[in-house]
C-alpha positions in Angstrom: 46.6 -33.8 54.3 45.6 -34.8 57.8 48.4 -32.7 59.2 47.1 -29.7 57.3 43.6 -30.3 58.6 44.8 -30.4 62.2 46.8 -27.2 61.7 43.8 -25.5 60.2 41.6 -26.6 63.1 44.1 -25.5 65.8 44.4 -22.1 64.1 40.7 -21.6 63.8 39.4 -18.3 65.2 37.1 -18.4 68.2 33.4 -17.9 67.4 30.7 -16.4 69.6 29.6 -20.0 70.4 33.2 -20.8 71.6 33.2 -17.9 74.0 29.7 -18.7 75.2 30.9 -22.2 76.0 34.0 -20.9 77.9 31.8 -18.6 80.0 29.3 -21.5 80.7 31.9 -24.2 81.5 34.0 -21.9 83.7 31.3 -19.7 85.1 32.3 -20.1 88.7 35.9 -19.3 88.1 35.3 -16.3 85.9 32.7 -14.9 88.2 35.1 -15.3 91.2 37.7 -13.4 89.1 35.2 -10.6 88.5 34.3 -10.6 92.2 37.9 -10.4 93.4 38.7 -7.6 91.0 35.7 -5.4 91.8 35.0 -6.4 95.4 31.3 -5.7 94.7 28.6 -8.3 94.1 26.6 -6.1 91.6 29.7 -4.9 89.8 31.0 -8.5 89.6 27.9 -9.6 87.8 28.0 -6.6 85.4 31.7 -7.3 84.8 31.0 -10.9 84.0 28.3 -10.1 81.5 30.3 -7.2 80.0 33.2 -9.5 79.5 31.1 -12.1 77.8 29.6 -9.5 75.4 33.0 -8.1 74.6 34.4 -11.5 73.9 31.5 -12.4 71.7 32.1 -9.3 69.6 35.8 -10.0 69.4 37.3 -11.0 66.1 40.4 -12.9 65.1 41.2 -14.6 68.4 42.4 -18.1 68.0 40.1 -20.7 69.5 42.8 -22.1 71.7 43.2 -18.7 73.3 39.5 -18.3 74.1 39.8 -19.2 77.8 42.8 -16.9 78.4 41.2 -14.1 76.3 38.0 -14.3 78.5 40.0 -13.9 81.7 42.0 -11.0 80.1 38.8 -9.3 79.0 37.2 -9.5 82.4 40.4 -8.1 84.0 40.6 -5.2 81.6 36.9 -4.5 82.0 37.2 -4.4 85.8 40.2 -2.0 85.6 38.3 0.4 83.4 35.6 0.5 86.1 37.9 1.2 89.0 37.8 5.0 89.3 39.4 5.2 92.7 42.0 2.6 93.1 42.9 3.4 96.7 39.4 3.1 98.1 39.4 0.3 100.7 37.4 -2.7 99.5 35.6 -2.9 102.9 33.9 0.4 102.2 31.8 -1.3 99.4 28.1 -1.3 100.3 27.4 -4.8 98.9 29.0 -7.2 101.4 30.0 -10.6 99.9 28.1 -13.5 101.2 28.9 -17.2 100.8 26.0 -17.7 98.4 27.5 -15.0 96.1 30.4 -17.4 95.2 29.1 -20.4 93.3 30.7 -23.7 94.3 33.3 -22.0 96.5 34.8 -24.4 99.0 34.3 -23.4 102.6 38.1 -23.5 103.2 38.4 -20.6 100.7 36.0 -18.2 102.4 38.7 -16.7 104.7 41.0 -16.2 101.7 38.3 -14.4 99.7 37.4 -12.0 102.4 41.0 -11.3 103.2 41.7 -10.4 99.6 38.5 -8.3 99.4 39.7 -6.3 102.5 42.8 -5.1 100.6 42.8 -1.6 99.2 41.6 -1.5 95.6 45.1 -1.1 94.1 46.7 -3.8 96.3 43.8 -6.1 95.5 44.1 -5.6 91.7 47.9 -6.1 91.9 47.6 -9.2 94.0 44.9 -10.8 91.8 46.6 -9.9 88.6 50.2 -10.7 89.4 49.8 -13.6 91.9 46.5 -15.3 90.9 46.5 -14.5 87.2 50.3 -14.5 86.6 50.5 -11.2 84.9 54.1 -9.9 84.7 55.0 -6.7 86.6 55.4 -5.0 83.2 51.9 -6.0 82.1 50.4 -4.9 85.4 52.1 -1.5 85.1 50.9 -1.0 81.5 47.3 -2.0 82.3 47.1 0.1 85.5 49.1 3.0 84.2 51.7 2.9 87.0 55.4 1.9 87.4 56.8 -1.6 87.9 58.1 -0.3 91.3 54.5 0.6 92.2 53.4 -2.9 91.3 56.2 -4.6 93.4 55.5 -2.4 96.4 51.8 -2.9 96.3 52.2 -6.7 96.0 54.5 -6.7 99.0 52.0 -4.7 101.1 49.3 -7.1 100.0 51.2 -10.2 100.9 52.1 -8.8 104.3 48.5 -7.9 105.0 47.2 -11.3 103.9 49.9 -13.0 105.9 48.7 -11.3 109.1 45.0 -12.0 108.4 45.5 -15.6 107.4 48.1 -16.4 110.0 50.9 -17.1 107.6 53.0 -14.2 108.5 56.5 -15.7 108.4 56.1 -17.5 105.1 54.3 -14.7 103.4 56.9 -12.2 104.8 59.8 -14.2 103.4 58.1 -14.4 100.0 57.2 -10.8 99.9 60.8 -9.8 100.6 62.6 -12.3 98.3 60.1 -13.4 95.6 62.4 -16.2 94.7 59.9 -19.0 94.0 56.5 -18.8 92.2 53.9 -17.5 94.6 51.3 -20.2 93.7 53.7 -23.1 94.4 54.6 -21.7 97.8 51.2 -20.7 99.2 48.9 -23.1 97.3 46.0 -21.0 98.4 42.6 -22.8 98.0 41.5 -19.8 96.0 44.5 -20.2 93.6 43.5 -23.8 93.0 39.9 -22.7 92.5 40.9 -20.0 89.9 43.3 -22.4 88.2 40.7 -25.1 87.6 40.4 -24.1 84.0 43.1 -25.7 81.8 43.0 -22.6 79.7 44.1 -20.3 82.5 47.0 -18.8 80.6 47.9 -15.1 80.6 48.1 -13.2 77.4 50.3 -10.2 77.0 48.7 -6.8 77.9 
């Protein structure tokens, strides 16, 4: 009987309260995800709120998936808002300041600004595939492009970031071979920051 009770609990669907708790407990990480995807302070805030509203209105998502579902929802919301994917992020009129990123370690500031300086498409690909662990196939589906487009954009992003952050040789090797997981090689401060949530698992597109 106890086993059945545990199974029923683990398979319980997430409620509005569950999603509100996720967005409250992981506010900094989810907001940073919104910021990296949109490269715009105002849009990041709107994306965060829109993601919360959409999650609250979602039905039949298992409670244990609530954290991953929140990240997926924010990602898909940001993608819907990106009308010109190749527009350089540095053209955005709302520059990102330190205070715009709650609890962000100072060591991650350079990484944030380097990522925001990528073109929109490269930034989306980098954030989705490298930081959020989406597969090339999922990225291609969500962005309506080919897996080749995804791979090429990630390579360009890694090379640009390597030059800006002074890690050219390591990043160049990874961009060309992609043998080992990106997170384990680079161990970016920002990756550790985004991965602070134990529920940071990726759902299929």
